[in-house]
C-alpha angles and dihedrals in degrees: 000000000000115000126216129182110204108212118201136166090231140332099237122128117313144103097264092046092052093048095050091046091051090051092051092045098050111019108103100162093067128050099240125189131173130228121185133185097208133039116301102247107160143108091202093097114080099172112060091178089086112094111259117192121196113196110232096201121098099198127065097235090053090045090055091053092045094049090047089058091049091051092049090051101041098034097207121186090226145014105214103206111201097192146021097268094045089050093052093048091045094049091060095038095059094058109124094017135092092236118117130209127234115204106219098164098117107102101144131065093220136061118244114212094223134112091261090048094053091043091053092049092049092050091047092055092056093044118104095199122041132176120184130176094231140024087232088064092054091047094047089056091048093247124151094187140048139090127272120220111184120206122258127217111258112247089230086081094091104192093189093066096069136057114229108245091213090061100033099048098034095232102308120210096256111071117214114216122188141189132184113201138111117264096252132129099260091055096079103216095149092068089052091050091052091052092048090052089056092048092049091051088055091055102256116151116221146143119215115202120194121198113196141057137225149134096301096061095106092046091051091048089057092046092051091050093047091051092047092239099124093113091049104046125065122189106208098178118206114344132188095217110042089158089070091060095039091056092051092052133088104203134023117216123197119176111174138152092227141354136177105198106336115220089197093058092045092051092049089050091050089053090055102254129147111239131225111183144156112267097239136124116343098339093105088056094063102040133063129169089334090081144056112215123203133185115266112271091000102140095186097052092047090047093051094045096046093045090051091055094045092052096047116058092171091057090049090052094049093046091047092054090049089051091056093046092052091053092050091051102041116007112045120123088249092056093047094048092048090050091048093051091047091051092051092049091048091051091050090054091052 
């Protein structure tokens, strides 16, 4: 059986961390182990029988030496590096061994013109094996090669536990809108607030629930007060059961500067919601006619799309069913794990 050591900086909350944990939890066709630089603080892992290695060293040179010893002992086929720093450490650690490194650092569908962005791109272009979570990510980094491994919805999202509000309440007058995204600059909540202000002025009744937290919380509180939306917008912070709120909602909104394969969108689709999202990064790769896409920061296009969904409950219902069907066909954990194992086997052959 092929052996892979997944190397991450940490396993705290994040899209990459969730995907690697899901692979380790459910992939049985590959011998998967985990190596982490920082303390293992996560409830993503459900099977602690898998070997988890925490590097003891605090400095990168010492980490290289320590990982080299682990590679010599474990003899993995691959080190799957899920970030820039893990890739750099891995590239030096494999010297003198037959182990190869997979660069899995592409997690966004856009290129950020920052030092870390240019560093990531440079390292990608010298990498022999690359796995991204969207074709947009490969394109953004000017790559004409590499594998794409889309995310899969975590099985913990038990659809059977919740009644779909759209079915149970027969499209009540107050529409419930929802977003799941951290309160950070590239998640464009301010554009959403401006659109909601226009809709409220036209007399539409709605509640907008936001799951997530971050450094812009105080700024958003002020914006909501200034726009007289305090009664309409609820900041829920981090929650352990987002599926509960998704199943009580009518429409999922996702306004972001760039995504690879958004877990939040996939989870909303699995819960049977119509999607309205910014047309950036890899979002267009994972949706079909279950979604309305708008241009990033375009208030008018978001306004028109959201108003269309609010006014048309039948359309919401049809799009929500299509969302669920897409997940079942393309984005279950089983599909993701099978794709992952096929990629590893293909790389071994090469």
